[in-house]
All heavy atoms as TSV, in Angstrom:
chain	resi	resn	atom	element	x	y	z
A	1	MET	N	N	108.451	252.195	8.564
A	1	MET	CA	C	107.265	252.024	9.377
A	1	MET	C	C	106.531	250.774	8.894
A	1	MET	O	O	106.185	250.650	7.733
A	1	MET	CB	C	106.371	253.257	9.241
A	1	MET	CG	C	105.043	253.113	9.885
A	1	MET	SD	S	104.075	254.606	9.545
A	1	MET	CE	C	102.864	254.417	10.764
A	2	ALA	N	N	106.308	249.862	9.784
A	2	ALA	CA	C	105.597	248.624	9.442
A	2	ALA	C	C	104.096	248.864	9.518
A	2	ALA	O	O	103.597	249.518	10.422
A	2	ALA	CB	C	106.003	247.517	10.400
A	3	TYR	N	N	103.409	248.342	8.520
A	3	TYR	CA	C	101.956	248.480	8.507
A	3	TYR	C	C	101.333	247.377	9.323
A	3	TYR	O	O	101.745	246.223	9.256
A	3	TYR	CB	C	101.410	248.422	7.074
A	3	TYR	CG	C	101.794	249.612	6.262
A	3	TYR	CD1	C	102.730	249.507	5.258
A	3	TYR	CD2	C	101.222	250.848	6.507
A	3	TYR	CE1	C	103.088	250.608	4.509
A	3	TYR	CE2	C	101.573	251.948	5.760
A	3	TYR	CZ	C	102.501	251.823	4.770
A	3	TYR	OH	O	102.843	252.912	4.030
A	4	LEU	N	N	100.343	247.726	10.106
A	4	LEU	CA	C	99.598	246.733	10.861
A	4	LEU	C	C	98.677	245.981	9.920
A	4	LEU	O	O	98.281	246.510	8.877
A	4	LEU	CB	C	98.777	247.424	11.959
A	4	LEU	CG	C	99.578	248.217	12.990
A	4	LEU	CD1	C	98.638	248.973	13.905
A	4	LEU	CD2	C	100.465	247.279	13.789
A	5	PRO	N	N	98.302	244.748	10.260
A	5	PRO	CA	C	97.385	243.997	9.386
A	5	PRO	C	C	96.098	244.757	9.082
A	5	PRO	O	O	95.586	244.693	7.981
A	5	PRO	CB	C	97.113	242.721	10.176
A	5	PRO	CG	C	98.321	242.549	11.037
A	5	PRO	CD	C	98.759	243.956	11.385
A	6	ALA	N	N	95.593	245.501	10.057
A	6	ALA	CA	C	94.355	246.256	9.832
A	6	ALA	C	C	94.558	247.306	8.741
A	6	ALA	O	O	93.683	247.539	7.919
A	6	ALA	CB	C	93.884	246.916	11.121
A	7	HIS	N	N	95.739	247.928	8.735
A	7	HIS	CA	C	96.018	248.923	7.704
A	7	HIS	C	C	96.057	248.274	6.328
A	7	HIS	O	O	95.585	248.849	5.353
A	7	HIS	CB	C	97.343	249.635	7.978
A	7	HIS	CG	C	97.259	250.589	9.114
A	7	HIS	ND1	N	98.055	250.485	10.210
A	7	HIS	CD2	C	96.461	251.660	9.319
A	7	HIS	CE1	C	97.756	251.456	11.056
A	7	HIS	NE2	N	96.793	252.177	10.539
A	8	ARG	N	N	96.638	247.087	6.260
A	8	ARG	CA	C	96.709	246.377	4.981
A	8	ARG	C	C	95.305	246.057	4.482
A	8	ARG	O	O	94.996	246.214	3.298
A	8	ARG	CB	C	97.530	245.108	5.142
A	8	ARG	CG	C	97.790	244.405	3.823
A	8	ARG	CD	C	98.722	243.229	3.964
A	8	ARG	NE	N	100.012	243.684	4.448
A	8	ARG	CZ	C	100.728	243.045	5.371
A	8	ARG	NH1	N	100.277	241.930	5.909
A	8	ARG	NH2	N	101.900	243.498	5.750
A	9	GLU	N	N	94.444	245.608	5.371
A	9	GLU	CA	C	93.066	245.297	4.987
A	9	GLU	C	C	92.323	246.549	4.525
A	9	GLU	O	O	91.567	246.503	3.551
A	9	GLU	CB	C	92.325	244.638	6.142
A	9	GLU	CG	C	92.824	243.243	6.450
A	9	GLU	CD	C	92.230	242.680	7.720
A	9	GLU	OE1	O	91.320	243.310	8.300
A	9	GLU	OE2	O	92.681	241.603	8.135
A	10	LEU	N	N	92.533	247.653	5.224
A	10	LEU	CA	C	91.899	248.907	4.803
A	10	LEU	C	C	92.416	249.353	3.441
A	10	LEU	O	O	91.646	249.842	2.605
A	10	LEU	CB	C	92.141	250.002	5.847
A	10	LEU	CG	C	91.409	249.851	7.177
A	10	LEU	CD1	C	91.845	250.954	8.141
A	10	LEU	CD2	C	89.917	249.877	6.981
A	11	ALA	N	N	93.708	249.177	3.202
A	11	ALA	CA	C	94.274	249.560	1.909
A	11	ALA	C	C	93.695	248.699	0.790
A	11	ALA	O	O	93.359	249.211	-0.281
A	11	ALA	CB	C	95.797	249.432	1.946
A	12	TRP	N	N	93.536	247.407	1.026
A	12	TRP	CA	C	92.938	246.529	0.016
A	12	TRP	C	C	91.476	246.887	-0.208
A	12	TRP	O	O	90.998	246.880	-1.349
A	12	TRP	CB	C	93.082	245.058	0.400
A	12	TRP	CG	C	94.405	244.502	0.002
A	12	TRP	CD1	C	95.444	244.184	0.830
A	12	TRP	CD2	C	94.852	244.223	-1.325
A	12	TRP	NE1	N	96.497	243.731	0.093
A	12	TRP	CE2	C	96.174	243.733	-1.228
A	12	TRP	CE3	C	94.269	244.341	-2.580
A	12	TRP	CZ2	C	96.905	243.371	-2.351
A	12	TRP	CZ3	C	95.010	243.967	-3.702
A	12	TRP	CH2	C	96.306	243.492	-3.575
A	13	THR	N	N	90.775	247.200	0.852
A	13	THR	CA	C	89.373	247.607	0.713
A	13	THR	C	C	89.276	248.877	-0.119
A	13	THR	O	O	88.427	248.999	-1.007
A	13	THR	CB	C	88.728	247.810	2.096
A	13	THR	OG1	O	88.843	246.592	2.840
A	13	THR	CG2	C	87.273	248.201	1.976
A	14	ALA	N	N	90.167	249.826	0.143
A	14	ALA	CA	C	90.191	251.073	-0.638
A	14	ALA	C	C	90.500	250.781	-2.104
A	14	ALA	O	O	89.925	251.406	-3.001
A	14	ALA	CB	C	91.218	252.037	-0.053
A	15	ALA	N	N	91.377	249.822	-2.360
A	15	ALA	CA	C	91.709	249.461	-3.737
A	15	ALA	C	C	90.511	248.829	-4.445
A	15	ALA	O	O	90.259	249.100	-5.624
A	15	ALA	CB	C	92.902	248.509	-3.761
A	16	VAL	N	N	89.764	248.000	-3.737
A	16	VAL	CA	C	88.575	247.372	-4.317
A	16	VAL	C	C	87.516	248.433	-4.626
A	16	VAL	O	O	86.873	248.398	-5.685
A	16	VAL	CB	C	88.021	246.279	-3.371
A	16	VAL	CG1	C	86.647	245.812	-3.817
A	16	VAL	CG2	C	88.995	245.111	-3.299
A	17	ILE	N	N	87.345	249.380	-3.718
A	17	ILE	CA	C	86.395	250.470	-3.963
A	17	ILE	C	C	86.816	251.265	-5.189
A	17	ILE	O	O	85.989	251.616	-6.041
A	17	ILE	CB	C	86.265	251.378	-2.717
A	17	ILE	CG1	C	85.577	250.617	-1.588
A	17	ILE	CG2	C	85.506	252.656	-3.052
A	17	ILE	CD1	C	85.599	251.336	-0.251
A	18	LEU	N	N	88.111	251.544	-5.311
A	18	LEU	CA	C	88.614	252.276	-6.475
A	18	LEU	C	C	88.332	251.510	-7.767
A	18	LEU	O	O	87.899	252.097	-8.766
A	18	LEU	CB	C	90.109	252.546	-6.338
A	18	LEU	CG	C	90.764	253.308	-7.481
A	18	LEU	CD1	C	90.128	254.683	-7.647
A	18	LEU	CD2	C	92.252	253.424	-7.241
A	19	ALA	N	N	88.542	250.210	-7.750
A	19	ALA	CA	C	88.248	249.398	-8.934
A	19	ALA	C	C	86.766	249.482	-9.286
A	19	ALA	O	O	86.403	249.587	-10.466
A	19	ALA	CB	C	88.657	247.944	-8.687
A	20	GLY	N	N	85.904	249.472	-8.274
A	20	GLY	CA	C	84.472	249.620	-8.520
A	20	GLY	C	C	84.129	250.963	-9.130
A	20	GLY	O	O	83.307	251.053	-10.049
A	21	ILE	N	N	84.773	252.006	-8.645
A	21	ILE	CA	C	84.557	253.358	-9.189
A	21	ILE	C	C	84.953	253.385	-10.662
A	21	ILE	O	O	84.229	253.927	-11.507
A	21	ILE	CB	C	85.351	254.404	-8.383
A	21	ILE	CG1	C	84.780	254.539	-6.975
A	21	ILE	CG2	C	85.364	255.751	-9.105
A	21	ILE	CD1	C	85.679	255.306	-6.020
A	22	TRP	N	N	86.094	252.802	-10.978
A	22	TRP	CA	C	86.557	252.779	-12.371
A	22	TRP	C	C	85.604	251.982	-13.252
A	22	TRP	O	O	85.325	252.384	-14.386
A	22	TRP	CB	C	87.953	252.205	-12.457
A	22	TRP	CG	C	89.029	253.131	-11.968
A	22	TRP	CD1	C	88.931	254.468	-11.714
A	22	TRP	CD2	C	90.368	252.766	-11.650
A	22	TRP	NE1	N	90.127	254.958	-11.259
A	22	TRP	CE2	C	91.034	253.936	-11.207
A	22	TRP	CE3	C	91.069	251.576	-11.677
A	22	TRP	CZ2	C	92.367	253.927	-10.832
A	22	TRP	CZ3	C	92.402	251.582	-11.290
A	22	TRP	CH2	C	93.038	252.739	-10.878
A	23	LEU	N	N	85.114	250.852	-12.746
A	23	LEU	CA	C	84.183	250.036	-13.530
A	23	LEU	C	C	82.886	250.794	-13.814
A	23	LEU	O	O	82.374	250.758	-14.937
A	23	LEU	CB	C	83.887	248.720	-12.808
A	23	LEU	CG	C	85.039	247.717	-12.778
A	23	LEU	CD1	C	84.701	246.566	-11.853
A	23	LEU	CD2	C	85.369	247.236	-14.171
A	24	ILE	N	N	82.369	251.482	-12.791
A	24	ILE	CA	C	81.156	252.281	-12.991
A	24	ILE	C	C	81.417	253.389	-14.010
A	24	ILE	O	O	80.591	253.660	-14.880
A	24	ILE	CB	C	80.672	252.886	-11.652
A	24	ILE	CG1	C	80.151	251.774	-10.735
A	24	ILE	CG2	C	79.594	253.943	-11.878
A	24	ILE	CD1	C	79.902	252.224	-9.306
A	25	THR	N	N	82.584	254.005	-13.910
A	25	THR	CA	C	82.928	255.078	-14.843
A	25	THR	C	C	82.957	254.567	-16.279
A	25	THR	O	O	82.343	255.162	-17.172
A	25	THR	CB	C	84.299	255.690	-14.475
A	25	THR	OG1	O	84.223	256.210	-13.148
A	25	THR	CG2	C	84.682	256.797	-15.443
A	26	VAL	N	N	83.637	253.461	-16.500
A	26	VAL	CA	C	83.819	252.948	-17.860
A	26	VAL	C	C	82.529	252.370	-18.428
A	26	VAL	O	O	82.165	252.657	-19.573
A	26	VAL	CB	C	84.940	251.893	-17.887
A	26	VAL	CG1	C	84.991	251.180	-19.230
A	26	VAL	CG2	C	86.278	252.546	-17.575
A	27	PHE	N	N	81.824	251.561	-17.643
A	27	PHE	CA	C	80.692	250.817	-18.193
A	27	PHE	C	C	79.332	251.482	-18.004
A	27	PHE	O	O	78.364	251.071	-18.633
A	27	PHE	CB	C	80.664	249.401	-17.621
A	27	PHE	CG	C	81.842	248.589	-18.050
A	27	PHE	CD1	C	82.842	248.258	-17.157
A	27	PHE	CD2	C	81.973	248.181	-19.368
A	27	PHE	CE1	C	83.935	247.513	-17.558
A	27	PHE	CE2	C	83.064	247.446	-19.788
A	27	PHE	CZ	C	84.050	247.112	-18.874
A	28	VAL	N	N	79.254	252.508	-17.166
A	28	VAL	CA	C	77.977	253.192	-16.951
A	28	VAL	C	C	78.055	254.659	-17.377
A	28	VAL	O	O	77.251	255.123	-18.180
A	28	VAL	CB	C	77.518	253.081	-15.473
A	28	VAL	CG1	C	76.224	253.841	-15.254
A	28	VAL	CG2	C	77.368	251.622	-15.056
A	29	GLN	N	N	79.034	255.380	-16.846
A	29	GLN	CA	C	79.118	256.813	-17.099
A	29	GLN	C	C	79.492	257.143	-18.540
A	29	GLN	O	O	78.869	258.006	-19.153
A	29	GLN	CB	C	80.124	257.455	-16.145
A	29	GLN	CG	C	79.751	257.314	-14.681
A	29	GLN	CD	C	78.608	258.212	-14.312
A	29	GLN	OE1	O	78.733	259.419	-14.365
A	29	GLN	NE2	N	77.485	257.623	-13.950
A	30	PHE	N	N	80.516	256.486	-19.086
A	30	PHE	CA	C	80.933	256.787	-20.462
A	30	PHE	C	C	79.805	256.604	-21.472
A	30	PHE	O	O	79.614	257.468	-22.337
A	30	PHE	CB	C	82.143	255.954	-20.862
A	30	PHE	CG	C	83.450	256.447	-20.305
A	30	PHE	CD1	C	84.600	255.696	-20.439
A	30	PHE	CD2	C	83.559	257.664	-19.648
A	30	PHE	CE1	C	85.815	256.130	-19.926
A	30	PHE	CE2	C	84.764	258.113	-19.121
A	30	PHE	CZ	C	85.896	257.335	-19.274
A	31	PRO	N	N	79.032	255.513	-21.403
A	31	PRO	CA	C	77.931	255.385	-22.366
A	31	PRO	C	C	76.912	256.534	-22.281
A	31	PRO	O	O	76.428	257.006	-23.312
A	31	PRO	CB	C	77.289	254.046	-22.011
A	31	PRO	CG	C	78.396	253.258	-21.395
A	31	PRO	CD	C	79.209	254.268	-20.636
A	32	PHE	N	N	76.603	256.978	-21.080
A	32	PHE	CA	C	75.673	258.101	-20.942
A	32	PHE	C	C	76.280	259.375	-21.528
A	32	PHE	O	O	75.590	260.163	-22.176
A	32	PHE	CB	C	75.272	258.335	-19.488
A	32	PHE	CG	C	74.315	257.308	-18.956
A	32	PHE	CD1	C	74.505	256.750	-17.708
A	32	PHE	CD2	C	73.216	256.907	-19.688
A	32	PHE	CE1	C	73.626	255.807	-17.209
A	32	PHE	CE2	C	72.322	255.962	-19.204
A	32	PHE	CZ	C	72.528	255.415	-17.953
A	33	HIS	N	N	77.572	259.582	-21.308
A	33	HIS	CA	C	78.234	260.756	-21.883
A	33	HIS	C	C	78.208	260.698	-23.404
A	33	HIS	O	O	78.009	261.723	-24.069
A	33	HIS	CB	C	79.676	260.870	-21.384
A	33	HIS	CG	C	79.786	261.496	-20.038
A	33	HIS	ND1	N	79.682	262.851	-19.836
A	33	HIS	CD2	C	79.972	260.945	-18.812
A	33	HIS	CE1	C	79.813	263.111	-18.549
A	33	HIS	NE2	N	79.988	261.971	-17.903
A	34	ARG	N	N	78.403	259.509	-23.971
A	34	ARG	CA	C	78.347	259.372	-25.434
A	34	ARG	C	C	76.953	259.692	-25.957
A	34	ARG	O	O	76.810	260.357	-26.989
A	34	ARG	CB	C	78.753	257.960	-25.850
A	34	ARG	CG	C	80.255	257.850	-26.077
A	34	ARG	CD	C	80.575	256.500	-26.554
A	34	ARG	NE	N	80.362	255.670	-25.365
A	34	ARG	CZ	C	80.794	254.456	-25.167
A	34	ARG	NH1	N	81.422	253.834	-26.098
A	34	ARG	NH2	N	80.604	253.814	-24.051
A	35	GLN	N	N	75.926	259.217	-25.245
A	35	GLN	CA	C	74.555	259.532	-25.659
A	35	GLN	C	C	74.313	261.035	-25.633
A	35	GLN	O	O	73.723	261.602	-26.557
A	35	GLN	CB	C	73.542	258.832	-24.748
A	35	GLN	CG	C	73.433	257.353	-24.952
A	35	GLN	CD	C	72.486	256.719	-23.940
A	35	GLN	OE1	O	72.035	257.369	-23.001
A	35	GLN	NE2	N	72.210	255.442	-24.128
A	36	LEU	N	N	74.761	261.676	-24.573
A	36	LEU	CA	C	74.546	263.119	-24.437
A	36	LEU	C	C	75.389	263.920	-25.424
A	36	LEU	O	O	75.020	265.034	-25.790
A	36	LEU	CB	C	74.828	263.552	-23.002
A	36	LEU	CG	C	73.801	263.056	-21.977
A	36	LEU	CD1	C	74.295	263.307	-20.565
A	36	LEU	CD2	C	72.457	263.718	-22.210
A	37	ALA	N	N	76.525	263.360	-25.868
A	37	ALA	CA	C	77.352	264.052	-26.853
A	37	ALA	C	C	76.633	264.151	-28.199
A	37	ALA	O	O	76.877	265.079	-28.973
A	37	ALA	CB	C	78.687	263.342	-27.022
A	38	ARG	N	N	75.738	263.210	-28.467
A	38	ARG	CA	C	74.968	263.231	-29.715
A	38	ARG	C	C	73.817	264.223	-29.664
A	38	ARG	O	O	73.266	264.600	-30.681
A	38	ARG	CB	C	74.423	261.843	-30.015
A	38	ARG	CG	C	75.506	260.908	-30.515
A	38	ARG	CD	C	74.931	259.564	-30.815
A	38	ARG	NE	N	75.398	258.699	-29.732
A	38	ARG	CZ	C	74.778	257.645	-29.274
A	38	ARG	NH1	N	73.636	257.279	-29.776
A	38	ARG	NH2	N	75.282	256.938	-28.292
A	39	GLY	N	N	73.441	264.603	-28.454
A	39	GLY	CA	C	72.341	265.546	-28.271
A	39	GLY	C	C	71.737	265.366	-26.890
A	39	GLY	O	O	71.748	264.267	-26.337
A	40	PHE	N	N	71.252	266.453	-26.348
A	40	PHE	CA	C	70.707	266.389	-24.997
A	40	PHE	C	C	69.456	265.525	-24.953
A	40	PHE	O	O	68.565	265.633	-25.789
A	40	PHE	CB	C	70.376	267.788	-24.470
A	40	PHE	CG	C	69.864	267.762	-23.066
A	40	PHE	CD1	C	70.729	267.589	-22.010
A	40	PHE	CD2	C	68.503	267.889	-22.802
A	40	PHE	CE1	C	70.266	267.557	-20.701
A	40	PHE	CE2	C	68.029	267.855	-21.507
A	40	PHE	CZ	C	68.912	267.692	-20.452
A	41	ASP	N	N	69.438	264.656	-23.957
A	41	ASP	CA	C	68.288	263.806	-23.687
A	41	ASP	C	C	68.066	263.835	-22.180
A	41	ASP	O	O	68.952	263.461	-21.404
A	41	ASP	CB	C	68.564	262.378	-24.173
A	41	ASP	CG	C	67.454	261.426	-23.799
A	41	ASP	OD1	O	66.278	261.757	-24.023
A	41	ASP	OD2	O	67.781	260.340	-23.276
A	42	ARG	N	N	66.907	264.331	-21.778
A	42	ARG	CA	C	66.628	264.508	-20.358
A	42	ARG	C	C	66.763	263.196	-19.587
A	42	ARG	O	O	67.330	263.165	-18.494
A	42	ARG	CB	C	65.246	265.105	-20.155
A	42	ARG	CG	C	64.948	265.443	-18.701
A	42	ARG	CD	C	63.578	266.080	-18.537
A	42	ARG	NE	N	63.484	267.368	-19.188
A	42	ARG	CZ	C	63.821	268.520	-18.622
A	42	ARG	NH1	N	64.281	268.544	-17.407
A	42	ARG	NH2	N	63.686	269.653	-19.290
A	43	ALA	N	N	66.271	262.100	-20.129
A	43	ALA	CA	C	66.339	260.808	-19.432
A	43	ALA	C	C	67.785	260.360	-19.241
A	43	ALA	O	O	68.151	259.882	-18.161
A	43	ALA	CB	C	65.546	259.755	-20.200
A	44	SER	N	N	68.607	260.528	-20.257
A	44	SER	CA	C	70.026	260.155	-20.132
A	44	SER	C	C	70.736	261.035	-19.110
A	44	SER	O	O	71.564	260.549	-18.337
A	44	SER	CB	C	70.730	260.273	-21.481
A	44	SER	OG	O	70.253	259.304	-22.371
A	45	ALA	N	N	70.412	262.319	-19.110
A	45	ALA	CA	C	71.023	263.228	-18.142
A	45	ALA	C	C	70.635	262.842	-16.719
A	45	ALA	O	O	71.479	262.838	-15.817
A	45	ALA	CB	C	70.608	264.666	-18.435
A	46	ARG	N	N	69.392	262.483	-16.513
A	46	ARG	CA	C	68.951	262.058	-15.177
A	46	ARG	C	C	69.666	260.784	-14.738
A	46	ARG	O	O	70.090	260.667	-13.596
A	46	ARG	CB	C	67.442	261.832	-15.167
A	46	ARG	CG	C	66.657	263.086	-15.100
A	46	ARG	CD	C	65.197	262.767	-14.893
A	46	ARG	NE	N	64.410	263.963	-15.129
A	46	ARG	CZ	C	63.184	263.970	-15.551
A	46	ARG	NH1	N	62.549	262.835	-15.795
A	46	ARG	NH2	N	62.539	265.100	-15.725
A	47	ARG	N	N	69.770	259.822	-15.672
A	47	ARG	CA	C	70.449	258.568	-15.328
A	47	ARG	C	C	71.928	258.812	-15.044
A	47	ARG	O	O	72.500	258.187	-14.148
A	47	ARG	CB	C	70.263	257.545	-16.442
A	47	ARG	CG	C	68.866	256.981	-16.484
A	47	ARG	CD	C	68.757	255.802	-17.434
A	47	ARG	NE	N	69.055	256.181	-18.807
A	47	ARG	CZ	C	68.157	256.403	-19.751
A	47	ARG	NH1	N	66.869	256.266	-19.479
A	47	ARG	NH2	N	68.527	256.742	-20.962
A	48	LEU	N	N	72.534	259.709	-15.783
A	48	LEU	CA	C	73.936	260.048	-15.547
A	48	LEU	C	C	74.123	260.603	-14.135
A	48	LEU	O	O	75.010	260.170	-13.397
A	48	LEU	CB	C	74.421	261.056	-16.584
A	48	LEU	CG	C	75.861	261.526	-16.437
A	48	LEU	CD1	C	76.824	260.394	-16.675
A	48	LEU	CD2	C	76.136	262.674	-17.397
A	49	VAL	N	N	73.282	261.532	-13.754
A	49	VAL	CA	C	73.381	262.131	-12.417
A	49	VAL	C	C	73.086	261.082	-11.342
A	49	VAL	O	O	73.807	260.967	-10.342
A	49	VAL	CB	C	72.432	263.340	-12.281
A	49	VAL	CG1	C	72.363	263.826	-10.845
A	49	VAL	CG2	C	72.871	264.464	-13.207
A	50	ARG	N	N	72.054	260.281	-11.559
A	50	ARG	CA	C	71.673	259.268	-10.562
A	50	ARG	C	C	72.780	258.225	-10.376
A	50	ARG	O	O	73.124	257.871	-9.253
A	50	ARG	CB	C	70.369	258.605	-10.968
A	50	ARG	CG	C	69.800	257.724	-9.900
A	50	ARG	CD	C	68.410	257.201	-10.192
A	50	ARG	NE	N	68.232	256.767	-11.575
A	50	ARG	CZ	C	67.322	257.268	-12.403
A	50	ARG	NH1	N	66.518	258.235	-12.013
A	50	ARG	NH2	N	67.220	256.817	-13.633
A	51	THR	N	N	73.370	257.759	-11.472
A	51	THR	CA	C	74.427	256.760	-11.340
A	51	THR	C	C	75.731	257.359	-10.832
A	51	THR	O	O	76.580	256.631	-10.308
A	51	THR	CB	C	74.674	256.027	-12.674
A	51	THR	OG1	O	75.037	256.980	-13.679
A	51	THR	CG2	C	73.445	255.250	-13.105
A	52	ASN	N	N	75.884	258.665	-10.969
A	52	ASN	CA	C	77.089	259.304	-10.444
A	52	ASN	C	C	77.117	259.267	-8.915
A	52	ASN	O	O	78.184	259.361	-8.317
A	52	ASN	CB	C	77.209	260.738	-10.953
A	52	ASN	CG	C	78.584	261.286	-10.711
A	52	ASN	OD1	O	79.566	260.714	-11.159
A	52	ASN	ND2	N	78.665	262.385	-9.977
A	53	TRP	N	N	75.964	259.131	-8.281
A	53	TRP	CA	C	75.933	259.047	-6.817
A	53	TRP	C	C	76.718	257.848	-6.310
A	53	TRP	O	O	77.362	257.913	-5.259
A	53	TRP	CB	C	74.508	259.030	-6.287
A	53	TRP	CG	C	73.935	260.399	-6.228
A	53	TRP	CD1	C	72.989	260.932	-7.051
A	53	TRP	CD2	C	74.294	261.428	-5.309
A	53	TRP	NE1	N	72.745	262.237	-6.696
A	53	TRP	CE2	C	73.529	262.568	-5.627
A	53	TRP	CE3	C	75.194	261.518	-4.257
A	53	TRP	CZ2	C	73.648	263.763	-4.927
A	53	TRP	CZ3	C	75.302	262.706	-3.554
A	53	TRP	CH2	C	74.533	263.810	-3.899
A	54	ALA	N	N	76.712	256.743	-7.052
A	54	ALA	CA	C	77.503	255.573	-6.650
A	54	ALA	C	C	78.988	255.925	-6.634
A	54	ALA	O	O	79.718	255.525	-5.715
A	54	ALA	CB	C	77.233	254.409	-7.595
A	55	ARG	N	N	79.430	256.680	-7.619
A	55	ARG	CA	C	80.831	257.106	-7.660
A	55	ARG	C	C	81.141	258.083	-6.528
A	55	ARG	O	O	82.204	258.005	-5.907
A	55	ARG	CB	C	81.141	257.737	-9.014
A	55	ARG	CG	C	81.028	256.752	-10.157
A	55	ARG	CD	C	81.205	257.410	-11.512
A	55	ARG	NE	N	82.546	257.923	-11.625
A	55	ARG	CZ	C	82.852	259.172	-11.964
A	55	ARG	NH1	N	81.906	260.039	-12.236
A	55	ARG	NH2	N	84.099	259.556	-12.053
A	56	THR	N	N	80.223	258.997	-6.276
A	56	THR	CA	C	80.422	259.973	-5.200
A	56	THR	C	C	80.560	259.266	-3.855
A	56	THR	O	O	81.468	259.569	-3.063
A	56	THR	CB	C	79.251	260.970	-5.156
A	56	THR	OG1	O	79.167	261.636	-6.418
A	56	THR	CG2	C	79.414	261.974	-4.040
A	57	ILE	N	N	79.690	258.329	-3.594
A	57	ILE	CA	C	79.750	257.561	-2.342
A	57	ILE	C	C	81.034	256.746	-2.285
A	57	ILE	O	O	81.705	256.688	-1.249
A	57	ILE	CB	C	78.501	256.677	-2.199
A	57	ILE	CG1	C	77.270	257.563	-1.982
A	57	ILE	CG2	C	78.657	255.673	-1.063
A	57	ILE	CD1	C	75.952	256.842	-2.138
A	58	GLY	N	N	81.407	256.140	-3.417
A	58	GLY	CA	C	82.644	255.361	-3.468
A	58	GLY	C	C	83.869	256.203	-3.167
A	58	GLY	O	O	84.731	255.813	-2.376
A	59	TRP	N	N	83.967	257.386	-3.791
A	59	TRP	CA	C	85.110	258.268	-3.536
A	59	TRP	C	C	85.141	258.724	-2.077
A	59	TRP	O	O	86.215	258.829	-1.473
A	59	TRP	CB	C	85.078	259.487	-4.454
A	59	TRP	CG	C	85.613	259.217	-5.820
A	59	TRP	CD1	C	84.911	259.283	-6.990
A	59	TRP	CD2	C	86.938	258.852	-6.175
A	59	TRP	NE1	N	85.730	258.968	-8.037
A	59	TRP	CE2	C	86.992	258.702	-7.572
A	59	TRP	CE3	C	88.096	258.625	-5.437
A	59	TRP	CZ2	C	88.150	258.326	-8.249
A	59	TRP	CZ3	C	89.258	258.259	-6.122
A	59	TRP	CH2	C	89.272	258.120	-7.502
A	60	THR	N	N	83.974	258.982	-1.513
A	60	THR	CA	C	83.913	259.400	-0.106
A	60	THR	C	C	84.384	258.282	0.811
A	60	THR	O	O	85.208	258.500	1.714
A	60	THR	CB	C	82.483	259.836	0.261
A	60	THR	OG1	O	82.089	260.904	-0.604
A	60	THR	CG2	C	82.405	260.278	1.715
A	61	MET	N	N	83.879	257.075	0.576
A	61	MET	CA	C	84.284	255.929	1.396
A	61	MET	C	C	85.782	255.664	1.266
A	61	MET	O	O	86.475	255.440	2.262
A	61	MET	CB	C	83.496	254.684	0.985
A	61	MET	CG	C	82.047	254.722	1.387
A	61	MET	SD	S	81.069	253.349	0.735
A	61	MET	CE	C	82.096	251.947	1.043
A	62	ARG	N	N	86.273	255.705	0.034
A	62	ARG	CA	C	87.699	255.458	-0.189
A	62	ARG	C	C	88.547	256.536	0.487
A	62	ARG	O	O	89.569	256.232	1.099
A	62	ARG	CB	C	88.000	255.419	-1.679
A	62	ARG	CG	C	89.435	255.052	-1.957
A	62	ARG	CD	C	89.704	254.989	-3.448
A	62	ARG	NE	N	91.077	254.578	-3.669
A	62	ARG	CZ	C	92.130	255.386	-3.595
A	62	ARG	NH1	N	91.951	256.650	-3.283
A	62	ARG	NH2	N	93.341	254.926	-3.823
A	63	GLY	N	N	88.129	257.772	0.378
A	63	GLY	CA	C	88.860	258.850	1.019
A	63	GLY	C	C	88.950	258.671	2.525
A	63	GLY	O	O	90.000	258.873	3.133
A	64	LEU	N	N	87.839	258.281	3.132
A	64	LEU	CA	C	87.844	258.050	4.580
A	64	LEU	C	C	88.728	256.867	4.946
A	64	LEU	O	O	89.503	256.941	5.914
A	64	LEU	CB	C	86.415	257.812	5.070
A	64	LEU	CG	C	85.491	259.020	5.034
A	64	LEU	CD1	C	84.052	258.606	5.339
A	64	LEU	CD2	C	85.962	260.083	6.008
A	65	LEU	N	N	88.657	255.796	4.180
A	65	LEU	CA	C	89.507	254.632	4.460
A	65	LEU	C	C	90.992	254.987	4.344
A	65	LEU	O	O	91.776	254.616	5.212
A	65	LEU	CB	C	89.177	253.491	3.498
A	65	LEU	CG	C	87.925	252.703	3.803
A	65	LEU	CD1	C	87.618	251.734	2.661
A	65	LEU	CD2	C	88.073	251.945	5.104
A	66	VAL	N	N	91.347	255.682	3.297
A	66	VAL	CA	C	92.752	256.037	3.102
A	66	VAL	C	C	93.218	256.993	4.193
A	66	VAL	O	O	94.324	256.867	4.708
A	66	VAL	CB	C	92.970	256.635	1.689
A	66	VAL	CG1	C	94.344	257.245	1.545
A	66	VAL	CG2	C	92.745	255.572	0.631
A	67	THR	N	N	92.359	257.906	4.579
A	67	THR	CA	C	92.715	258.848	5.636
A	67	THR	C	C	93.007	258.124	6.948
A	67	THR	O	O	93.998	258.419	7.625
A	67	THR	CB	C	91.580	259.871	5.849
A	67	THR	OG1	O	91.390	260.610	4.646
A	67	THR	CG2	C	91.889	260.807	7.001
A	68	PHE	N	N	92.169	257.163	7.287
A	68	PHE	CA	C	92.340	256.482	8.572
A	68	PHE	C	C	93.287	255.282	8.504
A	68	PHE	O	O	93.754	254.814	9.528
A	68	PHE	CB	C	90.984	256.062	9.118
A	68	PHE	CG	C	90.148	257.239	9.518
A	68	PHE	CD1	C	89.015	257.557	8.816
A	68	PHE	CD2	C	90.513	258.042	10.575
A	68	PHE	CE1	C	88.251	258.662	9.156
A	68	PHE	CE2	C	89.772	259.150	10.929
A	68	PHE	CZ	C	88.634	259.456	10.226
A	69	ALA	N	N	93.586	254.799	7.296
A	69	ALA	CA	C	94.492	253.657	7.164
A	69	ALA	C	C	95.944	254.067	7.369
A	69	ALA	O	O	96.764	253.280	7.795
A	69	ALA	CB	C	94.325	253.010	5.798
A	70	PHE	N	N	96.257	255.320	7.052
A	70	PHE	CA	C	97.647	255.741	7.135
A	70	PHE	C	C	97.754	256.890	8.066
A	70	PHE	O	O	98.534	257.539	8.353
A	70	PHE	CB	C	98.176	256.097	5.736
A	70	PHE	CG	C	98.025	254.955	4.773
A	70	PHE	CD1	C	96.990	254.921	3.860
A	70	PHE	CD2	C	98.879	253.884	4.830
A	70	PHE	CE1	C	96.851	253.874	2.985
A	70	PHE	CE2	C	98.747	252.813	3.957
A	70	PHE	CZ	C	97.726	252.808	3.036
């Protein structure tokens, strides 16, 4: 089955979103988890939850793109 150019673009867009999700995970989420591993801090917990929304939105967008790309 040959992929249409639009499918290729959607697949690349999904890949870029995935890379963004990974970057947020490594450079934002992991540091907050390390802080919380040392002891609970309400401010760190709030920031962790708030920044997780970017990942949630990213996974949702990527899921929709992958669903409709193939």
